[in-house]
C-alpha positions in Angstrom: -37.7 -34.4 4.8 -37.8 -33.1 8.4 -38.8 -29.8 9.4 -37.4 -27.6 12.4 -40.8 -29.0 14.4 -39.4 -32.0 13.3 -36.1 -31.0 15.3 -37.8 -29.3 18.1 -39.0 -32.5 18.8 -36.5 -34.7 19.2 -34.4 -32.3 21.4 -37.2 -31.5 23.4 -37.4 -27.7 23.1 -39.8 -25.4 21.6 -39.6 -24.5 17.7 -38.5 -20.9 18.8 -35.2 -22.5 20.7 -34.5 -24.7 18.0 -34.5 -22.3 15.4 -31.9 -19.8 17.6 -29.6 -22.8 18.2 -29.0 -23.7 14.7 -29.3 -19.9 13.5 -27.0 -18.5 16.1 -29.6 -15.9 17.0 -30.6 -15.5 20.8 -29.0 -16.7 23.6 -29.4 -20.6 23.9 -27.4 -22.7 26.5 -24.1 -24.8 24.9 -25.9 -28.4 26.0 -28.9 -27.0 24.4 -27.5 -26.1 21.3 -25.4 -29.3 21.0 -28.7 -30.9 22.0 -30.4 -29.5 18.9 -27.5 -29.9 16.8 -27.0 -33.2 17.2 -30.8 -34.1 16.5 -30.8 -32.2 13.0 -27.6 -33.9 12.0 -29.5 -37.2 13.1 -32.8 -36.0 11.1 -30.7 -34.8 8.1 -32.3 -31.0 8.6 -30.8 -28.5 6.7 -32.4 -25.3 7.4 -33.5 -23.2 4.1 -32.2 -19.9 3.4 -35.8 -18.4 3.8 -36.2 -20.2 7.0 -32.8 -18.5 8.6 -33.8 -15.1 7.2 -37.3 -14.8 9.1 -35.1 -15.5 12.1 -31.9 -13.4 11.3 -33.3 -11.0 9.4 -30.1 -11.9 7.2 -30.6 -13.3 3.6 -27.7 -15.7 4.5 -25.9 -14.2 0.9 -22.5 -12.5 0.2 -22.2 -10.9 -3.0 -19.1 -11.2 -4.7 -17.8 -8.4 -7.1 -14.8 -8.6 -9.6 -14.1 -7.7 -12.9 -12.5 -10.9 -14.2 -13.4 -14.9 -13.3 -10.8 -16.4 -15.9 -7.3 -14.6 -14.3 -5.5 -16.2 -11.4 -5.3 -13.6 -8.8 -9.3 -13.4 -8.9 -9.8 -17.1 -9.1 -7.8 -17.8 -6.1 -9.5 -14.9 -4.1 -13.1 -16.5 -5.0 -12.3 -19.8 -4.1 -11.1 -18.6 -0.4 -14.1 -16.4 0.2 -16.0 -19.7 -1.1 -14.3 -21.7 1.2 -14.9 -19.7 4.0 -18.8 -19.2 3.0 -19.4 -22.8 3.2 -17.8 -23.1 6.5 -20.0 -20.9 7.9 -22.8 -21.9 5.8 -23.6 -19.0 3.5 -24.5 -18.9 0.0 -22.0 -16.9 -2.9 -23.8 -14.8 -5.2 -21.0 -13.5 -8.1 -21.5 -10.5 -10.1 -18.5 -10.6 -12.3 -18.1 -8.1 -15.3 -15.7 -6.0 -17.0 -15.0 -2.7 -16.2 -16.6 0.2 -18.1 -19.0 -2.4 -20.0 -22.6 -2.2 -20.4 -22.8 -5.7 -18.0 -20.6 -3.7 -15.1 -23.5 -0.8 -15.8 -26.3 -3.2 -15.9 -25.0 -4.8 -12.6 -24.6 -1.3 -10.7 -27.8 0.1 -11.7 -30.0 -3.4 -11.2 -28.6 -6.5 -9.7 -26.8 -4.8 -6.8 -29.5 -2.3 -6.6 -31.7 -5.0 -5.1 -29.6 -5.8 -2.2 -30.1 -9.4 -2.1 -27.4 -9.9 0.2 -26.1 -9.4 3.6 -22.9 -7.9 2.4 -20.2 -7.4 -0.6 -16.6 -8.2 -0.6 -15.1 -6.2 -4.0 -12.3 -7.6 -5.7 -9.9 -5.4 -7.7 -12.3 -2.4 -8.0 -11.3 0.8 -9.9 -11.1 4.1 -8.1 -11.5 6.4 -10.7 -15.0 4.8 -11.5 -15.7 5.4 -8.1 -16.8 2.3 -7.5 -16.5 2.0 -3.9 -18.4 4.6 -3.2 -21.3 3.0 -5.0 -21.2 0.1 -3.1 -20.6 1.3 0.0 -23.8 3.5 -0.5 -26.1 0.7 -1.2 -25.8 0.7 2.9 -24.6 -3.3 3.5 -20.9 -3.7 5.1 -18.2 -4.0 2.2 -15.1 -5.6 2.1 -12.3 -4.9 -0.8 -9.5 -7.2 -2.1 -6.3 -5.6 -3.5 -7.1 -2.0 -2.4 -8.9 -0.1 0.5 -11.2 3.4 1.0 -13.1 5.2 2.8 -16.1 3.4 4.4 -14.7 -0.5 3.7 -12.8 -2.9 5.4 -10.1 -4.4 3.2 -7.2 -6.8 2.7 -4.3 -6.8 0.2 -0.7 -6.8 0.3 1.7 -3.5 0.7 1.9 -3.1 -3.1 3.5 -0.1 -3.3 6.1 -1.5 -0.7 6.1 -4.8 -3.1 7.4 -2.9 -6.3 9.8 -0.9 -4.4 11.3 -4.1 -3.4 11.3 -5.6 -6.7 12.8 -2.0 -8.1 15.6 -2.1 -5.3 16.6 -5.4 -6.5 17.0 -4.7 -9.7 19.1 -1.4 -8.9 20.8 -3.2 -6.2 22.3 -5.8 -9.1 23.3 -2.7 -10.9 20.4 -1.7 -13.5 19.8 1.4 -14.3 17.3 1.2 -17.5 14.4 -0.2 -15.5 10.7 -0.4 -17.1 7.6 -0.9 -15.8 5.3 -3.0 -17.8 1.6 -3.2 -17.6 -1.7 -1.1 -16.3 -3.9 1.8 -17.9 -1.9 4.8 -18.9 -3.9 7.2 -17.8 -5.5 5.3 -14.7 -9.3 4.8 -15.3 -9.2 0.9 -15.5 -6.0 0.5 -13.2 -7.5 -0.9 -9.8 -6.1 0.3 -6.4 -3.5 -2.2 -6.1 -2.1 -1.7 -9.4 -2.1 2.1 -9.4 -0.1 1.9 -6.1 2.6 -1.1 -7.6 3.5 1.5 -10.1 3.9 4.7 -7.5 6.5 2.3 -5.9 8.7 1.5 -8.8 8.4 5.4 -9.5 9.5 5.9 -5.6 12.6 3.5 -5.6 13.8 5.2 -8.9 13.5 8.7 -7.7 15.3 7.4 -4.5 17.9 5.9 -6.4 18.3 9.0 -8.0 17.1 7.4 -11.6 13.8 9.4 -11.8 15.0 10.0 -15.4 14.9 7.2 -16.5 11.3 6.3 -14.9 9.4 4.6 -18.0 5.9 3.1 -17.9 5.2 0.9 -20.6 1.3 0.4 -20.3 -0.4 -3.2 -21.3 -3.7 -5.1 -20.7 -2.9 -6.7 -17.3 -2.7 -10.4 -18.7 -0.5 -12.9 -19.9 -1.3 -11.9 -23.4 -1.1 -8.2 -22.7 2.3 -8.3 -21.1 3.4 -10.5 -24.0 2.4 -7.8 -27.2 4.0 -4.9 -25.1 6.9 -6.2 -24.1 7.8 -7.7 -27.9 7.2 -3.6 -28.7 9.3 -2.4 -26.3 12.0 -5.0 -26.6 12.2 -5.0 -30.4 14.4 -1.9 -30.5 17.7 -2.4 -29.3 18.9 0.9 -29.1 16.1 1.8 -26.3 15.9 -1.5 -25.0 16.2 -1.8 -20.7 17.8 -4.1 -19.1 15.4 -4.9 -16.6 11.3 -4.7 -16.2 9.2 -5.1 -13.3 5.9 -6.5 -14.0 3.1 -5.0 -12.4 1.8 -8.8 -12.2 3.7 -12.0 -12.6 1.3 -12.6 -15.7 2.6 -9.6 -17.4 6.2 -10.9 -16.7 5.8 -14.1 -17.8 4.2 -12.6 -20.9 7.8 -10.0 -21.0 10.1 -13.6 -20.4 7.7 -15.3 -23.5 8.6 -12.4 -25.7 12.1 -11.9 -25.0 13.2 -15.7 -26.0 11.3 -15.2 -29.3 13.2 -12.1 -29.7 16.7 -14.2 -29.1 17.2 -12.1 -25.8 18.4 -14.2 -23.1 17.0 -13.9 -19.7 18.5 -13.0 -17.3 21.8 -12.4 -19.2 20.7 -9.8 -21.2 17.5 -8.6 -19.3 16.1 -9.1 -15.9 12.6 -9.8 -15.1 11.0 -9.4 -11.8 7.1 -10.0 -11.5 4.4 -9.5 -8.2 2.4 -12.2 -7.3 4.0 -15.5 -6.8 1.9 -16.9 -9.6 1.4 -20.3 -10.3 3.8 -20.2 -13.7 6.4 -18.3 -11.9 8.3 -21.3 -10.7 7.8 -23.0 -14.3 9.4 -19.7 -15.9 12.1 -19.5 -12.7 10.7 -16.0 -12.0 11.7 -13.7 -9.5 8.9 -12.3 -7.6 7.3 -11.2 -4.4 4.9 -13.6 -3.2 1.1 -13.3 -1.9 -1.8 -15.5 -1.1 -5.0 -14.7 -2.8 -6.5 -17.6 -1.3 -5.8 -16.4 2.0 -7.0 -12.5 1.2 -10.0 -14.5 0.4 -10.9 -16.1 3.5 -9.5 -13.2 5.3 -12.2 -10.7 3.1 -14.7 -13.0 4.6 -14.0 -13.3 8.5 -14.4 -9.1 8.2 -17.0 -9.1 7.1 -18.6 -11.1 9.4 -17.2 -9.3 12.0 -18.9 -6.2 10.2 -21.7 -7.8 10.6 -21.3 -8.8 14.0 -20.7 -4.8 15.1 -21.7 -2.7 12.3 -20.5 0.4 14.2 -16.9 -0.8 14.4 -14.2 1.3 13.1 -12.7 0.2 9.3 -9.9 -2.2 9.5 -7.5 -3.3 7.1 -5.4 -6.4 7.3 -1.9 -6.6 4.8 -0.5 -9.6 3.9 3.5 -9.9 3.6 4.8 -10.2 0.6 8.5 -12.0 0.6 11.0 -11.5 -1.9 11.2 -15.1 -4.4 14.3 -14.5 -6.3 14.5 -17.3 -8.8 16.4 -17.2 -12.0 14.8 -14.4 -13.9 17.5 -11.9 -12.9 21.0 -11.1 -12.4 23.7 -8.6 -12.0 23.9 -6.6 -15.0 26.8 -7.2 -17.6 27.9 -4.4 -19.3 30.0 -6.4 -21.9 26.1 -8.0 -23.0 23.5 -5.2 -22.5 22.1 -4.2 -25.6 21.7 -0.2 -24.2 24.4 2.2 -25.5 26.4 4.0 -23.0 25.0 1.6 -19.8 27.8 1.7 -17.4 27.8 0.4 -14.1 25.2 2.2 -11.2 26.4 5.8 -10.5 28.3 6.2 -14.1 27.4 8.1 -17.0 
């Protein structure tokens, strides 16, 4: 296998110049850089991480921290991060562990403390666990996906606005009994983004004069979690809402499945809105607020690279738009079909 000395000899430069040309560390003219890279390609030379680290002082590795690997959002973010890192010839160190688990504590106290990375991308961090502060304290650049905080760059949709739009859509269709489905009731395991979605729902209900009808039904933020909570919520005809806002599409799809199994027609008797535009959203004809987690993962890598190039730069936040995608899971309220006693048109008793 060819070494850096072979590349330098083929390009007619010194070993130090060849290293600078291949790692991007220090000045090298454009023509020399091209000549060195062409020589490396012709010889099949691939710089090792240890060799690059000796020249740049970097590990060429980015750590990614996330609570779950089997949910659509996290998998899509991870794919975007990986694609962007591969383009930059960086390695990825993945740390995945459920919140409040022994594995999570071990990850923070031992694995992350070793700092075998140039920076961290944290996905779905829970604010009450003060994990973001602990990550920033490691002294490496940090970027969050799905939330923001002091000391870290971030990329996300406007989660509060997304939930407001979802709730306003239902209110505009005449619904008054609208429940918010999903999320931990005391917030200990609720991510930044999920907490803001709940705030957006509450704000929209309050602004519409429906504060007394605010109803948060907690559930695990998964399809089975949404299904289980919806079965319980929808099982009592006397207290059943006419519409639901799911904290995410997985929860919303779980609610749609629950309604169908209970014989409740969607959207004739129950309107459901999600947030994410999950891969299942089209299959279930779910009205939702769209986001693109793959692109958020790529954007997180770009933010991290900017931090590495300029550590003194002020924190940046990239906000992705989240348009409303109307499908067939929402409809104007049908007073005759409504299962809730006393529900009438908006603004009536």
